[in-house]
BAKEKE-659830 format. One record per residue (C-alpha): residue number from 1; residue in one letter; y, z, x. Coordinates in steps of 0.02 Angstrom, whole numbers, padded with zeros to 5 digits. Layout:
BEGIN
+-----+--------+--------+--------+--------+
! num ! residu !      y !      z !      x !
+-----+--------+--------+--------+--------+
! NUM !      A !      Y !      Z !      X !
...
+-----+--------+--------+--------+--------+
END
This chain:
BEGIN
+-----+--------+--------+--------+--------+
! num ! residu !      y !      z !      x !
+-----+--------+--------+--------+--------+
!   1 !      M !  08057 !  05356 !  06108 !
!   2 !      L !  08067 !  05324 !  05943 !
!   3 !      Q !  08084 !  05450 !  05864 !
!   4 !      G !  08197 !  05439 !  05672 !
!   5 !      K !  08135 !  05236 !  05684 !
!   6 !      T !  08023 !  05135 !  05569 !
!   7 !      A !  07926 !  05003 !  05606 !
!   8 !      L !  07834 !  04873 !  05476 !
!   9 !      V !  07681 !  04790 !  05547 !
!  10 !      T !  07597 !  04654 !  05450 !
!  11 !      G !  07424 !  04628 !  05498 !
!  12 !      S !  07412 !  04787 !  05541 !
!  13 !      T !  07209 !  04869 !  05489 !
!  14 !      S !  07138 !  04782 !  05668 !
!  15 !      G !  07155 !  04684 !  05818 !
!  16 !      I !  07330 !  04684 !  05884 !
!  17 !      G !  07436 !  04739 !  05742 !
!  18 !      L !  07343 !  04903 !  05746 !
!  19 !      G !  07369 !  04909 !  05926 !
!  20 !      M !  07574 !  04888 !  05883 !
!  21 !      A !  07552 !  05021 !  05750 !
!  22 !      L !  07455 !  05167 !  05838 !
!  23 !      T !  07562 !  05147 !  05995 !
!  24 !      L !  07734 !  05131 !  05895 !
!  25 !      A !  07690 !  05315 !  05825 !
!  26 !      R !  07635 !  05372 !  05969 !
!  27 !      H !  07815 !  05348 !  06023 !
!  28 !      G !  07875 !  05436 !  05886 !
!  29 !      A !  07914 !  05284 !  05762 !
!  30 !      K !  07841 !  05319 !  05563 !
!  31 !      V !  07734 !  05169 !  05509 !
!  32 !      M !  07711 !  05059 !  05364 !
!  33 !      L !  07534 !  04966 !  05390 !
!  34 !      N !  07495 !  04802 !  05304 !
!  35 !      G !  07318 !  04698 !  05309 !
!  36 !      F !  07163 !  04686 !  05215 !
!  37 !      G !  07043 !  04777 !  05360 !
!  38 !      D !  06984 !  04965 !  05348 !
!  39 !      V !  07165 !  05025 !  05274 !
!  40 !      D !  07091 !  05220 !  05264 !
!  41 !      G !  07049 !  05193 !  05431 !
!  42 !      A !  07195 !  05130 !  05489 !
!  43 !      V !  07293 !  05237 !  05397 !
!  44 !      A !  07184 !  05390 !  05479 !
!  45 !      Q !  07203 !  05329 !  05660 !
!  46 !      V !  07414 !  05347 !  05628 !
!  47 !      K !  07408 !  05490 !  05528 !
!  48 !      A !  07302 !  05567 !  05652 !
!  49 !      L !  07460 !  05539 !  05781 !
!  50 !      G !  07555 !  05662 !  05695 !
!  51 !      G !  07691 !  05544 !  05612 !
!  52 !      A !  07732 !  05473 !  05450 !
!  53 !      V !  07642 !  05329 !  05382 !
!  54 !      A !  07614 !  05220 !  05230 !
!  55 !      Y !  07526 !  05064 !  05185 !
!  56 !      H !  07570 !  04908 !  05069 !
!  57 !      G !  07443 !  04781 !  05021 !
!  58 !      A !  07562 !  04615 !  05026 !
!  59 !      D !  07475 !  04455 !  05029 !
!  60 !      M !  07558 !  04356 !  05170 !
!  61 !      R !  07570 !  04212 !  05052 !
!  62 !      D !  07664 !  04266 !  04932 !
!  63 !      P !  07878 !  04280 !  04977 !
!  64 !      A !  07866 !  04392 !  04807 !
!  65 !      Q !  07756 !  04526 !  04878 !
!  66 !      I !  07837 !  04526 !  05067 !
!  67 !      E !  07990 !  04563 !  04975 !
!  68 !      A !  07926 !  04716 !  04899 !
!  69 !      M !  07833 !  04767 !  05044 !
!  70 !      V !  07999 !  04802 !  05145 !
!  71 !      R !  08095 !  04842 !  05026 !
!  72 !      A !  07949 !  04984 !  04976 !
!  73 !      C !  07967 !  05017 !  05167 !
!  74 !      G !  08122 !  05067 !  05176 !
!  75 !      E !  08102 !  05193 !  05009 !
!  76 !      Q !  07969 !  05282 !  05090 !
!  77 !      L !  07991 !  05284 !  05275 !
!  78 !      G !  08171 !  05188 !  05297 !
!  79 !      G !  08220 !  05046 !  05377 !
!  80 !      P !  08134 !  04964 !  05445 !
!  81 !      D !  08220 !  04971 !  05601 !
!  82 !      I !  08090 !  04861 !  05693 !
!  83 !      L !  07993 !  04742 !  05619 !
!  84 !      I !  07830 !  04672 !  05700 !
!  85 !      N !  07771 !  04519 !  05627 !
!  86 !      N !  07594 !  04502 !  05650 !
!  87 !      A !  07474 !  04431 !  05528 !
!  88 !      G !  07384 !  04271 !  05552 !
!  89 !      I !  07235 !  04172 !  05538 !
!  90 !      Q !  07146 !  04038 !  05598 !
!  91 !      H !  07040 !  03896 !  05573 !
!  92 !      V !  06982 !  03756 !  05664 !
!  93 !      A !  06936 !  03553 !  05641 !
!  94 !      Q !  07001 !  03400 !  05695 !
!  95 !      V !  07181 !  03350 !  05605 !
!  96 !      E !  07092 !  03205 !  05497 !
!  97 !      D !  06953 !  03347 !  05450 !
!  98 !      F !  07088 !  03483 !  05425 !
!  99 !      P !  07080 !  03557 !  05243 !
! 100 !      V !  07243 !  03536 !  05160 !
! 101 !      E !  07213 !  03712 !  05098 !
! 102 !      R !  07185 !  03788 !  05266 !
! 103 !      W !  07334 !  03706 !  05330 !
! 104 !      D !  07452 !  03769 !  05193 !
! 105 !      A !  07377 !  03949 !  05217 !
! 106 !      I !  07390 !  03934 !  05399 !
! 107 !      I !  07572 !  03883 !  05395 !
! 108 !      A !  07606 !  04010 !  05251 !
! 109 !      I !  07512 !  04162 !  05337 !
! 110 !      N !  07569 !  04146 !  05533 !
! 111 !      L !  07736 !  04052 !  05503 !
! 112 !      S !  07817 !  04090 !  05337 !
! 113 !      S !  07777 !  04269 !  05307 !
! 114 !      A !  07904 !  04293 !  05460 !
! 115 !      F !  08027 !  04210 !  05399 !
! 116 !      H !  08019 !  04278 !  05225 !
! 117 !      A !  08010 !  04473 !  05303 !
! 118 !      M !  08157 !  04455 !  05418 !
! 119 !      R !  08253 !  04392 !  05282 !
! 120 !      V !  08250 !  04536 !  05184 !
! 121 !      A !  08254 !  04666 !  05358 !
! 122 !      L !  08381 !  04580 !  05436 !
! 123 !      P !  08518 !  04626 !  05346 !
! 124 !      G !  08507 !  04813 !  05341 !
! 125 !      M !  08471 !  04782 !  05516 !
! 126 !      K !  08625 !  04731 !  05541 !
! 127 !      A !  08713 !  04829 !  05443 !
! 128 !      R !  08640 !  05007 !  05531 !
! 129 !      G !  08685 !  04901 !  05700 !
! 130 !      W !  08519 !  04915 !  05775 !
! 131 !      G !  08344 !  04820 !  05729 !
! 132 !      R !  08204 !  04749 !  05824 !
! 133 !      V !  08110 !  04608 !  05771 !
! 134 !      I !  07964 !  04558 !  05867 !
! 135 !      N !  07852 !  04415 !  05813 !
! 136 !      I !  07681 !  04383 !  05893 !
! 137 !      A !  07662 !  04190 !  05929 !
! 138 !      S !  07520 !  04139 !  06046 !
! 139 !      A !  07523 !  04046 !  06198 !
! 140 !      H !  07486 !  03897 !  06063 !
! 141 !      G !  07672 !  03935 !  06035 !
! 142 !      L !  07690 !  03870 !  06186 !
! 143 !      V !  07546 !  03754 !  06243 !
! 144 !      A !  07439 !  03643 !  06115 !
! 145 !      S !  07215 !  03666 !  06112 !
! 146 !      A !  07133 !  03511 !  06024 !
! 147 !      G !  07069 !  03569 !  05843 !
! 148 !      K !  07199 !  03679 !  05834 !
! 149 !      S !  07355 !  03584 !  05753 !
! 150 !      A !  07388 !  03711 !  05616 !
! 151 !      Y !  07413 !  03874 !  05739 !
! 152 !      V !  07460 !  03776 !  05841 !
! 153 !      A !  07630 !  03720 !  05747 !
! 154 !      A !  07615 !  03879 !  05651 !
! 155 !      K !  07659 !  03974 !  05825 !
! 156 !      H !  07774 !  03815 !  05901 !
! 157 !      G !  07863 !  03844 !  05729 !
! 158 !      I !  07874 !  04055 !  05749 !
! 159 !      V !  07938 !  04029 !  05917 !
! 160 !      G !  08078 !  03924 !  05847 !
! 161 !      L !  08106 !  04043 !  05734 !
! 162 !      T !  08133 !  04183 !  05844 !
! 163 !      K !  08258 !  04089 !  05947 !
! 164 !      A !  08353 !  04049 !  05799 !
! 165 !      A !  08381 !  04214 !  05737 !
! 166 !      A !  08401 !  04294 !  05898 !
! 167 !      L !  08563 !  04179 !  05934 !
! 168 !      E !  08637 !  04226 !  05753 !
! 169 !      C !  08575 !  04418 !  05808 !
! 170 !      A !  08684 !  04408 !  05959 !
! 171 !      T !  08821 !  04507 !  05948 !
! 172 !      G !  08746 !  04652 !  05841 !
! 173 !      G !  08646 !  04779 !  05891 !
! 174 !      V !  08476 !  04673 !  05838 !
! 175 !      T !  08367 !  04568 !  05979 !
! 176 !      V !  08226 !  04463 !  05894 !
! 177 !      N !  08098 !  04414 !  06020 !
! 178 !      A !  07932 !  04336 !  06011 !
! 179 !      I !  07766 !  04392 !  06114 !
! 180 !      C !  07633 !  04260 !  06159 !
! 181 !      P !  07468 !  04333 !  06194 !
! 182 !      G !  07326 !  04239 !  06291 !
! 183 !      W !  07146 !  04260 !  06225 !
! 184 !      V !  07157 !  04459 !  06158 !
! 185 !      L !  06971 !  04514 !  06092 !
! 186 !      T !  07049 !  04521 !  05916 !
! 187 !      P !  06920 !  04506 !  05776 !
! 188 !      L !  06984 !  04316 !  05749 !
! 189 !      V !  06952 !  04272 !  05934 !
! 190 !      Q !  06767 !  04362 !  05913 !
! 191 !      K !  06728 !  04249 !  05800 !
! 192 !      Q !  06774 !  04082 !  05893 !
! 193 !      I !  06667 !  04166 !  06011 !
! 194 !      D !  06522 !  04208 !  05896 !
! 195 !      D !  06532 !  04016 !  05803 !
! 196 !      R !  06539 !  03932 !  06002 !
! 197 !      A !  06389 !  04033 !  06046 !
! 198 !      A !  06310 !  03956 !  05888 !
! 199 !      A !  06347 !  03786 !  05917 !
! 200 !      G !  06318 !  03771 !  06088 !
! 201 !      G !  06165 !  03885 !  06087 !
! 202 !      I !  06212 !  04018 !  06195 !
! 203 !      S !  06233 !  04172 !  06214 !
! 204 !      V !  06385 !  04282 !  06146 !
! 205 !      E !  06421 !  04336 !  06326 !
! 206 !      Q !  06404 !  04188 !  06382 !
! 207 !      A !  06512 !  04099 !  06249 !
! 208 !      Q !  06633 !  04226 !  06284 !
! 209 !      R !  06653 !  04201 !  06470 !
! 210 !      N !  06657 !  04023 !  06445 !
! 211 !      L !  06799 !  04018 !  06352 !
! 212 !      L !  06905 !  04148 !  06456 !
! 213 !      A !  06863 !  04016 !  06597 !
! 214 !      E !  06919 !  03875 !  06510 !
! 215 !      K !  07129 !  03930 !  06506 !
! 216 !      E !  07157 !  04112 !  06600 !
! 217 !      P !  07141 !  04126 !  06778 !
! 218 !      S !  07112 !  04310 !  06742 !
! 219 !      L !  06947 !  04273 !  06676 !
! 220 !      R !  07008 !  04457 !  06566 !
! 221 !      F !  07056 !  04477 !  06376 !
! 222 !      T !  07239 !  04538 !  06371 !
! 223 !      T !  07193 !  04698 !  06250 !
! 224 !      P !  07328 !  04769 !  06099 !
! 225 !      E !  07375 !  04901 !  06211 !
! 226 !      Q !  07438 !  04810 !  06343 !
! 227 !      L !  07530 !  04708 !  06206 !
! 228 !      A !  07611 !  04840 !  06118 !
! 229 !      E !  07662 !  04936 !  06276 !
! 230 !      L !  07756 !  04784 !  06289 !
! 231 !      A !  07826 !  04791 !  06100 !
! 232 !      V !  07895 !  04971 !  06169 !
! 233 !      F !  07990 !  04895 !  06309 !
! 234 !      M !  08085 !  04773 !  06185 !
! 235 !      C !  08126 !  04929 !  06073 !
! 236 !      S !  08176 !  05050 !  06210 !
! 237 !      P !  08351 !  05014 !  06308 !
! 238 !      A !  08306 !  04904 !  06431 !
! 239 !      G !  08258 !  04798 !  06315 !
! 240 !      D !  08449 !  04781 !  06249 !
! 241 !      N !  08506 !  04617 !  06312 !
! 242 !      V !  08334 !  04535 !  06280 !
! 243 !      L !  08361 !  04418 !  06153 !
! 244 !      G !  08247 !  04263 !  06100 !
! 245 !      V !  08137 !  04239 !  06230 !
! 246 !      A !  07923 !  04192 !  06210 !
! 247 !      W !  07838 !  04323 !  06335 !
! 248 !      N !  07690 !  04266 !  06374 !
! 249 !      M !  07546 !  04379 !  06434 !
! 250 !      D !  07423 !  04258 !  06449 !
! 251 !      G !  07336 !  04309 !  06639 !
! 252 !      G !  07407 !  04146 !  06688 !
! 253 !      W !  07325 !  04044 !  06545 !
! 254 !      L !  07531 !  03951 !  06590 !
! 255 !      A !  07555 !  03959 !  06748 !
! 256 !      Q !  07404 !  03831 !  06778 !
+-----+--------+--------+--------+--------+
END
């Protein structure tokens, strides 16, 4: 379905981003990866699906490197026709205890990087008359949790950026949308579970159950593959008139 299209997925060497990259490649897209996980392993997994793949190690805190990544994608693979802004980090602390450098890094990587990638990628999409920007927000882009001020602020910002850009692109064949996952068992979330277990003197399994029970009535993690299939729908003709949504896939979190 995505033959001839190129997808650039940030933060795609593990977790949600890798799931996105693999699923888009499975549907025929060429893929540029980015991230600091197991690069060789991620490239090999995408390559095994038979499509073209490239990698760029841009630091998502640096606008110049982000711009270079988008341009390198065009030079090496074409496009990008599909931009998945997924890169993200987390830190948990009360506002008065939040390290300033961690705040700045979270805002840069979780929010500003999406803006910088979009501002470089959107002109080409508009010129070609087709494009998909999918910003990976979070249930925390729609509701808050204590201790996560920077992450919540960044993800709320992503939802607002998505809506504004969607209006700007409304008549040109380019759509901009956000996906808002609940708990996904990524390395980022696993660290939170491990920290909870250590702090509470409980098993990792109990900490995992407690985490789910606090927020998700389904008591199940959403998988990267499920999120990726939603992204594929947004890239399909059925998604042509889906504009500016913040689509939560969260096991009932926001239904409460």
